[in-house]
C-alpha positions in Angstrom: 1.7 9.9 13.4 5.3 9.0 14.8 5.7 8.4 18.8 7.5 10.6 20.5 10.8 8.9 21.7 12.7 9.4 25.0 15.9 10.8 25.7 17.2 7.0 26.2 16.1 6.1 22.7 17.8 9.3 21.0 21.4 8.9 22.6 21.3 5.6 21.1 20.8 7.2 17.5 24.2 8.6 15.6 24.5 12.1 14.4 23.1 11.3 11.1 19.9 9.9 12.3 19.2 12.3 14.9 19.7 15.3 12.4 17.1 13.1 10.2 14.8 12.6 12.7 14.9 16.5 13.3 14.2 17.3 9.9 11.3 15.2 9.9 9.9 16.8 13.4 10.4 20.5 12.0 8.0 19.1 8.9 5.5 17.8 11.4 5.8 20.9 13.8 4.7 23.2 10.8 2.2 20.8 9.8 0.6 21.3 13.3 0.9 25.2 13.7 -0.7 25.0 10.3 -3.6 22.8 11.6 -4.3 24.7 15.0 -4.3 27.7 13.0 -7.0 27.1 10.2 -8.4 25.0 13.3 -8.8 21.4 12.4 -5.9 20.3 15.0 -7.9 17.6 17.2 -4.9 16.6 19.5 -3.0 20.0 20.2 -1.1 18.3 23.1 0.7 16.9 19.9 2.9 20.4 19.1 3.9 20.5 22.5 5.5 17.0 22.1 7.0 17.7 19.1 8.4 20.7 20.2 9.9 18.7 23.4 10.9 15.8 21.5 13.0 18.7 19.1 14.9 19.8 22.5 15.9 16.9 23.2 17.6 16.2 20.5 18.9 19.1 20.1 20.5 19.0 23.5 22.2 15.6 22.8 23.6 16.7 19.4 25.2 20.0 21.8 26.4 17.0 24.2 28.1 15.2 22.0 30.2 18.5 20.3 
């Protein structure tokens, strides 16, 4: 699985890269939700990490617009 990036790393990316990263995270979030619902998820903390990283990306994109 991919590692969580901090806000400094994300701010160094351009808008296209941020949107691509957000799409990847949204897909991962969906997969994690299904795993949690079927009791197959081992690392439950990863769900929160993905949600926070999506929020960071949305915040950075909003600041730029």
